[in-house]
C-alpha positions as CSV (number, residue, x, y, z in Angstrom):
1,M,-14.8,-23.0,-2.8
2,A,-12.4,-23.9,-0.4
3,N,-14.0,-24.9,3.1
4,E,-12.6,-22.0,5.6
5,T,-11.2,-24.5,8.0
6,D,-8.8,-25.5,5.0
7,L,-7.2,-22.1,5.2
8,N,-6.1,-22.8,8.5
9,K,-3.8,-25.4,7.3
10,A,-0.3,-24.8,5.9
11,E,0.3,-25.6,2.5
12,E,3.1,-28.1,1.9
13,T,5.4,-27.3,-1.0
14,D,8.9,-27.4,-1.9
15,L,9.4,-24.5,-0.1
16,G,8.2,-26.0,3.1
17,A,5.0,-25.9,4.9
18,L,3.3,-22.1,3.7
19,P,1.1,-20.9,6.4
20,E,-2.6,-19.7,5.4
21,W,-4.3,-17.4,7.9
22,R,-6.6,-18.0,10.6
23,L,-9.6,-15.7,10.2
24,E,-11.7,-17.0,12.9
25,D,-10.0,-14.3,14.9
26,L,-12.3,-12.0,13.1
27,Y,-15.6,-14.2,12.2
28,P,-15.5,-18.2,12.6
29,S,-17.1,-18.5,8.9
30,M,-19.1,-16.7,6.6
31,D,-22.5,-17.9,7.9
32,A,-21.6,-17.6,11.7
33,A,-24.0,-16.3,14.1
34,E,-21.2,-14.1,15.5
35,L,-20.9,-12.4,12.6
36,H,-24.7,-12.1,12.2
37,N,-25.0,-10.6,15.7
38,D,-22.7,-7.7,14.6
39,I,-24.3,-6.8,11.6
40,D,-27.6,-6.5,13.9
41,E,-25.6,-4.7,16.4
42,A,-24.2,-2.3,13.9
43,S,-27.8,-1.4,12.5
44,R,-29.2,-1.1,15.7
45,R,-26.3,0.8,17.6
46,S,-26.2,3.3,14.4
47,D,-30.2,4.1,14.6
48,A,-29.8,4.8,18.3
49,F,-26.6,7.0,17.8
50,S,-28.6,8.9,15.0
51,V,-31.6,9.5,17.3
52,Q,-29.8,10.3,20.5
53,Y,-26.9,12.7,18.7
54,K,-28.4,14.2,15.2
55,G,-28.7,18.1,15.4
56,T,-27.2,18.2,18.9
57,L,-23.7,18.2,18.4
58,S,-23.5,22.2,18.9
59,G,-25.2,22.3,22.0
60,L,-22.8,19.3,23.3
61,A,-19.8,21.6,22.7
62,G,-21.2,24.5,24.0
63,D,-22.1,22.7,27.1
64,G,-18.3,21.5,27.6
65,G,-15.9,19.1,26.0
66,A,-17.1,15.6,28.0
67,A,-20.6,15.3,26.0
68,L,-19.1,15.7,22.8
69,A,-16.1,13.0,23.6
70,K,-18.7,10.4,24.9
71,A,-20.3,11.0,21.4
72,I,-17.0,10.6,19.3
73,G,-16.3,7.8,21.9
74,D,-20.1,6.0,20.8
75,F,-19.1,6.9,17.1
76,E,-15.8,4.9,17.4
77,A,-17.3,2.1,19.0
78,I,-20.0,1.4,16.1
79,E,-16.8,2.1,13.3
80,E,-15.0,-0.9,15.3
81,I,-17.9,-3.2,14.7
82,L,-18.4,-2.1,11.0
83,G,-14.5,-2.0,10.2
84,K,-14.4,-5.5,11.7
85,L,-17.3,-7.0,9.5
86,M,-15.7,-5.0,6.2
87,S,-12.2,-6.6,7.3
88,Y,-13.4,-10.2,7.5
89,A,-15.0,-9.9,4.2
90,G,-12.1,-8.0,2.2
91,L,-9.9,-10.6,3.1
92,V,-12.4,-13.7,2.7
93,Y,-12.8,-12.3,-0.7
94,A,-9.1,-11.6,-1.2
95,G,-8.2,-15.2,-0.4
96,D,-10.2,-16.1,-3.8
97,T,-11.7,-13.4,-6.2
98,S,-13.0,-16.1,-8.4
99,D,-15.2,-17.8,-6.1
100,P,-18.7,-16.9,-6.9
101,A,-19.9,-17.4,-3.0
102,R,-17.1,-15.0,-1.8
103,A,-17.8,-12.7,-4.2
104,K,-21.4,-12.8,-3.4
105,F,-20.7,-12.4,0.5
106,Y,-18.5,-9.3,0.0
107,G,-21.0,-7.6,-2.4
108,D,-24.3,-7.9,-0.1
109,L,-22.0,-7.2,3.3
110,Q,-20.7,-4.5,1.5
111,G,-24.1,-3.2,0.7
112,K,-25.4,-3.7,4.3
113,L,-22.6,-1.6,5.5
114,T,-23.0,1.0,3.1
115,E,-26.9,1.3,4.4
116,V,-25.5,1.4,8.4
117,S,-23.2,3.7,7.8
118,T,-24.9,6.2,5.8
119,R,-27.0,6.5,9.0
120,L,-23.7,7.6,10.8
121,L,-22.6,9.9,7.6
122,F,-24.2,13.2,9.7
123,F,-21.9,12.8,12.8
124,P,-18.4,14.2,11.3
125,L,-20.1,16.4,8.9
126,E,-22.2,18.0,11.7
127,I,-19.1,18.0,13.6
128,N,-17.5,20.5,10.9
129,R,-20.0,22.8,11.3
130,I,-19.3,23.8,15.0
131,D,-18.2,26.9,15.2
132,D,-13.9,27.1,15.7
133,A,-14.3,29.3,19.1
134,V,-16.9,27.1,20.7
135,L,-14.6,23.7,19.7
136,D,-11.6,25.3,20.9
137,I,-13.1,26.2,24.3
138,A,-14.2,22.5,24.4
139,L,-11.2,21.2,23.9
140,K,-9.9,22.4,27.0
141,D,-11.8,19.1,28.7
142,P,-8.9,16.2,28.4
143,A,-11.7,13.8,27.7
144,L,-12.1,15.8,24.5
145,A,-8.5,16.9,24.2
146,A,-7.7,12.9,23.1
147,Y,-9.2,13.5,20.2
148,R,-8.0,16.6,18.9
149,P,-6.0,15.1,16.1
150,W,-8.4,13.2,14.7
151,L,-10.9,16.7,14.8
152,D,-7.9,18.9,13.3
153,D,-8.0,16.2,10.8
154,L,-11.7,16.4,10.3
155,R,-11.4,20.2,10.2
156,L,-8.9,19.9,7.1
157,E,-11.9,18.4,5.2
158,R,-14.1,21.3,5.8
159,P,-13.5,23.2,2.7
160,H,-14.4,20.2,0.6
161,Q,-17.6,19.5,2.5
162,L,-20.9,19.1,0.8
163,D,-24.5,19.2,1.9
164,D,-25.4,16.1,4.2
165,E,-27.9,14.9,1.2
166,I,-25.3,15.2,-1.5
167,E,-22.7,13.5,0.8
168,R,-25.2,10.9,1.3
169,L,-25.8,10.0,-2.4
170,F,-22.2,10.2,-2.7
171,H,-21.8,7.5,-0.1
172,E,-24.7,5.3,-1.5
173,K,-23.8,5.3,-4.9
174,S,-19.9,4.2,-4.0
175,M,-21.2,1.1,-4.2
176,T,-22.5,0.8,-7.7
177,G,-19.6,3.6,-8.5
178,R,-16.0,3.3,-7.7
179,S,-16.3,0.2,-5.6
180,A,-18.0,-1.9,-8.1
181,W,-15.4,-0.6,-11.2
182,N,-12.5,-1.8,-8.5
183,R,-14.3,-5.1,-8.0
184,L,-14.7,-5.8,-11.8
185,F,-11.2,-4.9,-11.9
186,D,-10.2,-7.5,-9.2
187,E,-12.2,-10.2,-10.5
188,T,-10.9,-9.9,-14.1
189,M,-7.4,-9.5,-13.5
190,S,-7.6,-12.5,-10.7
191,G,-9.5,-14.7,-13.5
192,L,-6.8,-14.0,-16.5
193,R,-4.6,-16.9,-17.7
194,F,-1.3,-16.3,-19.5
195,E,-0.1,-18.9,-21.8
196,V,3.5,-19.3,-21.3
197,D,5.2,-22.7,-22.3
198,G,2.1,-24.5,-23.1
199,E,0.9,-23.7,-19.6
200,E,-1.6,-21.7,-18.5
201,L,-0.3,-19.5,-15.4
202,P,-2.1,-17.0,-13.0
203,L,-0.6,-13.4,-13.1
204,E,2.0,-13.4,-10.2
205,P,3.7,-16.8,-11.5
206,T,3.8,-14.9,-14.8
207,L,5.1,-12.0,-13.6
208,T,7.6,-14.1,-11.1
209,R,8.6,-15.4,-14.6
210,L,10.5,-12.3,-15.7
211,Q,13.0,-13.0,-12.9
212,D,14.0,-16.5,-14.9
213,P,17.6,-16.9,-15.4
214,D,16.6,-18.5,-18.8
215,G,16.2,-15.3,-21.2
216,K,13.7,-17.0,-23.5
217,K,11.7,-17.9,-20.6
218,R,11.6,-14.2,-19.8
219,K,10.5,-13.1,-23.1
220,G,8.3,-15.7,-23.2
221,A,6.5,-14.5,-20.2
222,A,6.9,-11.2,-21.6
223,A,4.7,-12.1,-24.5
224,A,2.2,-13.9,-22.7
225,L,1.6,-10.8,-20.6
226,S,1.4,-8.5,-24.0
227,K,-1.0,-10.5,-25.6
228,T,-3.7,-11.2,-22.6
229,F,-3.3,-7.5,-21.4
230,S,-4.1,-6.6,-25.1
231,D,-6.7,-8.9,-25.4
232,N,-8.5,-7.2,-22.5
233,I,-6.9,-3.7,-23.2
234,R,-10.6,-2.4,-24.3
235,L,-12.1,-3.4,-20.7
236,F,-9.3,-1.9,-18.5
237,T,-9.4,1.3,-20.7
238,L,-13.3,1.4,-19.8
239,I,-12.5,1.0,-16.3
240,T,-9.6,3.8,-16.0
241,N,-11.4,6.0,-18.1
242,T,-14.8,5.4,-15.9
243,L,-12.9,5.6,-12.5
244,A,-10.7,9.0,-14.1
245,K,-13.9,10.7,-15.0
246,D,-15.9,9.7,-11.2
247,K,-12.8,11.1,-9.5
248,A,-13.1,14.3,-11.4
249,I,-16.3,14.6,-11.0
250,S,-15.8,13.9,-7.2
251,D,-13.2,16.4,-7.1
252,D,-15.3,19.3,-9.0
253,W,-18.1,19.0,-6.4
254,R,-15.5,19.5,-3.4
255,G,-13.2,22.3,-4.7
256,F,-10.2,20.6,-5.6
257,D,-8.2,22.2,-7.9
258,D,-5.5,19.7,-8.6
259,V,-5.8,16.3,-10.0
260,A,-3.8,14.7,-7.1
261,A,-5.3,17.4,-4.5
262,S,-7.4,15.0,-2.3
263,R,-4.6,12.5,-2.3
264,H,-2.2,14.9,-0.8
265,L,-4.8,15.9,1.5
266,A,-5.9,12.6,2.8
267,N,-2.1,11.8,3.4
268,R,-1.7,14.7,5.7
269,V,1.1,16.1,3.3
270,E,1.4,19.6,1.5
271,P,1.8,19.4,-2.2
272,E,4.7,21.4,-2.6
273,V,6.5,18.8,-0.2
274,V,5.6,16.0,-2.9
275,D,6.1,18.4,-5.6
276,A,9.9,18.4,-4.3
277,L,10.1,14.5,-4.2
278,V,9.1,14.6,-7.8
279,Q,11.3,16.9,-9.0
280,S,14.0,15.8,-7.0
281,V,13.6,11.9,-8.4
282,R,13.3,12.9,-11.8
283,E,16.2,14.8,-11.7
284,A,17.9,12.0,-10.5
285,Y,16.9,9.6,-13.3
286,P,20.4,9.7,-15.2
287,H,22.4,9.2,-11.9
288,L,20.1,6.5,-10.7
289,S,18.3,3.9,-13.3
290,H,19.5,5.3,-16.4
291,R,23.3,4.6,-14.8
292,Y,22.3,1.2,-13.6
293,Y,20.4,-0.3,-16.1
294,A,23.4,0.5,-18.7
295,M,25.7,-1.2,-16.1
296,K,23.4,-4.4,-15.7
297,A,23.5,-4.3,-20.0
298,S,27.1,-4.7,-19.8
299,W,27.0,-7.5,-17.3
300,L,24.3,-9.4,-19.2
301,G,26.4,-8.9,-22.6
302,M,23.9,-6.4,-24.0
303,E,24.3,-3.2,-25.7
304,K,20.6,-3.0,-24.1
305,L,18.0,-4.6,-21.7
306,N,15.2,-5.7,-23.3
307,Y,12.3,-4.6,-21.2
308,W,11.9,-8.4,-19.9
309,D,15.3,-8.3,-18.8
310,R,15.1,-5.3,-16.5
311,N,14.5,-7.4,-13.5
312,A,16.7,-10.4,-14.9
313,P,19.1,-12.1,-12.4
314,L,22.5,-11.6,-12.9
315,P,24.8,-14.1,-14.6
316,D,26.4,-15.3,-11.7
317,N,23.3,-14.8,-9.5
318,L,23.0,-17.9,-7.0
319,N,19.5,-19.0,-8.3
320,R,18.7,-20.4,-5.2
321,V,14.9,-21.0,-3.6
322,V,14.8,-19.8,-0.3
323,P,12.3,-22.2,1.7
324,W,9.6,-20.5,4.1
325,D,11.5,-21.2,7.4
326,E,14.6,-19.7,6.5
327,A,12.7,-16.6,5.4
328,R,11.0,-16.3,8.6
329,E,14.6,-16.7,10.3
330,T,16.2,-14.4,8.2
331,V,13.7,-11.3,8.7
332,L,13.1,-12.2,12.3
333,S,16.8,-12.3,13.2
334,A,17.0,-8.8,11.5
335,Y,14.6,-7.3,13.3
336,Q,16.0,-8.8,16.6
337,G,19.1,-7.2,15.9
338,F,17.1,-4.0,15.6
339,A,14.8,-4.3,18.8
340,P,13.8,-7.5,20.7
341,E,10.1,-6.0,20.8
342,M,10.2,-5.5,17.1
343,A,10.8,-9.5,16.5
344,D,8.6,-10.3,19.1
345,I,5.6,-8.7,17.4
346,A,6.7,-9.3,14.0
347,R,6.8,-13.3,15.6
348,R,3.0,-13.6,16.5
349,F,2.4,-13.3,12.4
350,F,3.9,-16.6,12.2
351,D,2.8,-18.4,15.4
352,R,-0.8,-17.3,15.4
353,G,-2.0,-17.9,11.7
354,W,-1.8,-14.0,10.7
355,I,0.2,-14.7,7.5
356,D,-1.3,-16.4,4.3
357,A,1.9,-17.1,2.1
358,P,0.6,-19.7,-0.8
359,T,0.0,-18.6,-4.3
360,R,-3.3,-19.8,-5.1
361,P,-5.7,-19.7,-8.6
362,G,-8.2,-16.5,-7.7
363,K,-5.8,-15.5,-4.9
364,S,-5.3,-11.7,-5.2
365,P,-2.0,-10.9,-6.6
366,G,0.6,-8.8,-5.4
367,A,0.9,-8.4,-1.2
368,F,-0.6,-6.8,1.6
369,A,-1.0,-5.8,5.3
370,H,-4.3,-5.2,6.4
371,P,-4.8,-3.4,10.0
372,T,-8.5,-4.6,10.2
373,V,-9.7,-2.8,13.9
374,P,-7.5,-2.4,17.0
375,S,-9.4,-4.7,19.1
376,V,-8.3,-7.8,16.4
377,H,-4.8,-7.6,14.7
378,P,-3.5,-7.5,11.5
379,Y,-3.3,-9.9,8.4
380,V,-0.7,-10.2,5.6
381,L,-1.2,-11.6,2.5
382,L,1.5,-12.9,0.4
383,N,2.3,-14.7,-2.8
384,Y,5.5,-16.4,-1.6
385,Q,7.7,-18.4,-4.2
386,G,11.0,-18.3,-2.9
387,K,12.6,-15.5,-4.1
388,V,15.2,-13.3,-2.5
389,R,12.7,-10.4,-3.3
390,D,10.0,-12.6,-1.7
391,V,11.9,-12.3,1.3
392,M,12.4,-8.6,1.3
393,T,8.4,-8.4,0.6
394,L,7.8,-10.4,3.7
395,A,10.1,-8.1,5.6
396,H,8.3,-5.0,4.1
397,E,4.7,-6.6,4.8
398,L,5.7,-7.7,8.5
399,G,7.1,-3.8,9.1
400,H,3.3,-2.7,8.2
401,G,2.0,-5.3,10.8
402,V,4.3,-4.1,13.4
403,H,3.5,-0.7,12.8
404,Q,-0.2,-1.4,12.6
405,V,0.0,-3.1,16.0
406,L,1.7,-0.4,17.8
407,A,-0.9,2.0,16.6
408,G,-3.5,0.0,17.6
409,G,-3.5,1.9,21.0
410,Q,-4.6,5.1,19.7
411,G,-7.5,3.6,18.9
412,L,-9.8,3.2,15.8
413,L,-9.5,7.2,14.6
414,L,-5.9,7.9,15.5
415,A,-4.4,4.6,14.4
416,Q,-4.9,5.1,10.5
417,T,-1.3,6.5,9.3
418,P,-1.4,8.5,6.1
419,L,0.0,6.8,3.5
420,T,3.4,8.6,3.2
421,L,4.0,7.6,6.7
422,A,2.3,4.2,6.6
423,E,5.4,3.2,4.3
424,T,7.8,4.3,6.9
425,A,7.9,1.0,9.0
426,S,7.7,-1.3,5.7
427,V,10.7,0.4,4.3
428,F,12.8,0.3,7.4
429,G,12.2,-3.3,7.7
430,E,13.2,-3.9,4.5
431,M,16.2,-2.2,4.8
432,L,17.0,-4.1,8.2
433,T,16.8,-7.5,6.3
434,F,18.6,-6.1,3.3
435,R,21.5,-4.9,5.8
436,S,21.5,-8.4,7.8
437,M,21.8,-10.2,4.7
438,L,24.5,-8.1,3.3
439,A,26.6,-8.6,6.2
440,S,25.9,-12.4,6.1
441,A,27.7,-12.5,2.5
442,K,30.3,-14.9,2.0
443,D,32.1,-13.4,-0.5
444,A,32.4,-10.3,-3.1
445,R,30.6,-12.3,-5.8
446,E,27.2,-12.7,-3.4
447,R,28.1,-9.0,-2.1
448,K,27.7,-7.8,-5.7
449,I,24.5,-9.8,-6.2
450,M,22.6,-8.7,-3.2
451,L,23.7,-4.9,-3.7
452,A,22.1,-5.1,-7.1
453,G,19.0,-7.0,-5.8
454,K,18.8,-4.0,-3.4
455,V,19.4,-1.3,-5.9
456,E,17.1,-2.7,-8.3
457,D,14.3,-2.7,-5.7
458,M,14.7,0.8,-4.6
459,I,14.6,1.7,-8.4
460,N,11.4,0.0,-8.5
461,T,10.5,1.5,-5.4
462,V,11.5,5.3,-6.1
463,V,12.2,5.9,-9.7
464,R,9.1,3.3,-11.2
465,Q,6.7,4.6,-8.3
466,I,7.3,8.3,-9.5
467,A,7.1,7.5,-12.9
468,F,3.5,5.7,-12.0
469,Y,2.3,8.9,-10.5
470,S,3.8,11.2,-13.2
471,F,1.6,8.8,-15.5
472,E,-1.5,8.9,-13.5
473,R,-1.2,12.7,-13.9
474,R,-1.3,12.9,-17.4
475,V,-3.8,10.5,-17.7
476,H,-6.4,12.3,-15.2
477,L,-5.5,15.6,-16.8
478,E,-6.1,14.7,-20.2
479,R,-9.4,12.9,-19.3
480,K,-10.4,16.3,-18.5
481,Q,-10.7,17.2,-22.2
482,G,-12.4,13.5,-23.0
483,E,-12.1,9.7,-23.0
484,L,-8.7,8.3,-23.6
485,T,-8.3,5.6,-26.1
486,S,-5.9,2.5,-25.5
487,Q,-3.8,3.7,-27.8
488,R,-3.5,7.0,-26.2
489,L,-2.7,5.5,-22.6
490,G,-0.1,3.4,-24.4
491,E,1.5,6.7,-25.8
492,I,1.3,8.1,-22.0
493,W,3.0,5.0,-20.4
494,M,6.0,4.8,-23.2
495,E,6.8,8.2,-23.0
496,I,6.8,8.2,-19.1
497,Q,8.7,4.6,-19.4
498,V,11.4,6.1,-21.6
499,E,11.9,9.1,-19.6
500,S,12.4,7.2,-16.2
501,L,14.0,3.7,-17.4
502,G,17.0,5.6,-20.1
503,P,18.2,4.6,-23.2
504,A,19.6,1.4,-22.0
505,V,16.3,0.0,-22.1
506,R,14.9,-1.3,-25.3
507,L,11.0,-0.9,-25.1
508,D,8.6,-1.8,-28.0
509,E,5.1,-1.5,-28.9
510,N,4.2,-4.9,-27.0
511,Y,5.2,-3.0,-23.7
512,A,2.7,-0.2,-24.4
513,C,-0.3,-2.2,-22.7
514,Y,1.7,-2.7,-19.2
515,W,-0.2,0.2,-17.5
516,S,-3.4,-2.1,-17.5
517,Y,-2.2,-4.3,-14.7
518,I,-1.1,-1.9,-12.2
519,P,-3.9,-2.2,-9.3
520,H,-2.9,1.2,-7.6
521,F,-4.5,3.3,-10.3
522,I,-7.5,1.6,-9.8
523,H,-7.9,1.2,-5.9
524,S,-6.0,4.1,-5.0
525,P,-5.3,7.3,-7.6
526,F,-1.9,8.8,-6.4
527,Y,-0.9,6.2,-3.9
528,V,2.1,5.3,-5.8
529,Y,4.6,8.6,-4.5
530,A,4.3,7.4,-0.9
531,Y,6.3,4.5,-1.7
532,A,9.2,6.9,-3.0
533,F,8.3,9.1,-0.1
534,G,8.8,6.2,2.3
535,D,11.9,4.8,0.9
536,C,13.8,8.4,0.9
537,L,12.5,9.2,4.4
538,V,13.6,5.5,5.3
539,N,16.9,6.1,3.9
540,S,17.5,8.9,5.7
541,L,16.1,7.8,8.9
542,Y,18.5,4.9,8.4
543,A,21.2,7.0,8.5
544,V,20.1,8.8,11.6
545,Y,20.3,5.4,12.9
546,E,23.7,4.4,11.8
547,G,25.3,7.1,13.3
548,A,23.3,7.3,16.7
549,E,24.7,6.3,19.8
550,S,21.9,5.1,22.0
551,G,17.8,6.2,22.2
552,F,17.1,5.9,18.2
553,Q,15.1,2.6,19.2
554,E,13.0,4.4,21.4
555,K,12.4,7.0,19.4
556,Y,11.7,5.1,16.3
557,F,9.1,2.8,18.7
558,D,7.8,6.3,19.7
559,M,6.8,7.3,16.0
560,L,4.9,4.0,15.6
561,R,2.7,4.2,18.6
562,A,2.0,7.6,17.3
563,G,-0.1,6.2,14.6
564,G,-2.0,9.3,13.0
565,S,-2.0,11.4,15.9
566,K,0.7,13.6,14.7
567,H,2.1,15.0,11.2
568,H,5.0,14.2,9.4
569,K,7.1,17.2,10.7
570,E,6.1,16.2,14.7
571,L,7.1,12.6,13.8
572,L,10.3,13.3,12.0
573,A,11.5,16.2,14.0
574,P,13.0,14.3,17.1
575,F,15.5,12.7,14.5
576,G,16.5,16.3,13.1
577,L,15.2,15.5,10.0
578,D,12.4,17.6,7.6
579,A,10.6,16.4,4.2
580,G,9.6,19.9,3.7
581,D,13.3,20.7,3.1
582,P,14.0,19.8,-0.7
583,Q,17.8,18.7,0.7
584,F,16.0,16.0,2.7
585,W,15.2,14.3,-0.4
586,K,18.3,14.7,-1.8
587,M,19.9,12.9,1.2
588,G,17.5,10.0,0.3
589,L,18.5,9.4,-2.6
590,S,22.1,10.0,-2.3
591,V,21.8,6.5,-0.5
592,L,20.6,4.8,-3.9
593,E,23.5,6.7,-5.5
594,S,26.1,5.7,-2.9
595,L,25.0,1.9,-4.0
596,I,25.2,2.3,-7.5
597,D,28.9,3.8,-6.8
598,E,30.0,0.8,-5.1
599,L,28.6,-1.5,-7.7
600,A,30.4,0.5,-10.1
601,Q,33.3,-0.1,-8.1
602,V,32.9,-3.9,-7.9
603,Q,32.4,-3.9,-11.9
604,D,35.4,-1.7,-12.4
605,A,37.9,-4.4,-10.3
């Protein structure tokens, strides 16, 4: 295992010095005295909290709001300690999921914190048993009124709340249930190796080969992915079936009437809003993905694209590597052009060791921004390999980071943003960076390449994610009738992919196993539509920005600072937008279609 001080050093590569995060802002090390002191403190305070407040909350509310507000403040303070501990364990583990010492640390700490948090489980359950009329009177107190958005959200959970002992059972068994299967998936995926041209590669570099200019290398990478996924398909099928059944059991006990209803509730978004989004995107497939991939096939001199050619660079692509320092300045410059405050916050991530950029064996694939807790700061994980898409990923995750920093002022309970709105700042950051780079394009050729890259990213964000959502719905609905075989999962995957990608993309049986590596299916069922929600929302938001004379930036920062304290209707109203209006989604999709129109004109010229 790497010494944790080694993670503070920048890794020197041909990309320049790639930073590795400094986790000592959370704790100095896995065996630090500060960490063990916080575990003991959380345990002690949770015991005292339970003794002081259990069975008293209705009485506290009846005496006025101040006493209940103090109880919520005490609860929030304990949750802050627990969140800090679990954030550290998760980030250490993400740095190398293949390291047994880190895996043990993560698992052991997760067990301890599950035990501690079980003692707090009564609190939100008991709050929801307070009579509405009593709580309404108590909320007239300003101290309690500050927590109204959290209480309102908590009340939405009330119809699905179970008896205390059952809730305790669900909570305690989560470690040996869903969490354990999540960990099995992560460790398996991180440990997989793909043989490409005689070289054994982890997942991320293998996926990157699908963007190689050499078609043979793309095909070789695709074959390697298919072989390794297929070799492990029984395990991934078991994980998928088990987690789908686990979710169905929970949904049944809690009275959710649709497989995605719990996600909609967690996202604080109405099912009809999501349905309107999905319908709008699916109706637009022919105008978006089908049309674009037909254009791309012609650019590559093919009748149809092979599935491994879908993200191939264009024939006249610049094919250059973007060094880390250039990526940094590109994103910061774009943010600066929008608002200096945005760039100032983003700069902290670079200057203070809040980013982990290199690709390493065992490191979690993909990218994320972790908010940790308001008393510390977020961290960003990347697997940076110098592609233009990697620059966009940096812009995306820093958008999350800026949002998390700004929302932190709300405190732990109100800072957490529903997934649908959590993607707003990230996608907006991407759009700012793209527009900045497009404006500096040297000629029509470079402009075309950049436009094509953005169109592909938007298709991957909107079309692909809605297709993923459709796949998940099919899987979870069919799982109610019994286990799905690997073959059946592949059949559903292929049917959905044919519909979404269109006739210009050639799919064969080797692609049928590609469902198996999508982490969102495992970690956050039905998360994926949040990406499409965010992209369409930002397209509409950006159109308002371009047409605004002044004041947009102030409204935008107010939206980010709100965190989870406001519903999407409240947040979008100052911009004259309403996600409940079906035309809202068509407006967002029209931005993508207009970019394809522009590319078509370049092609025809």
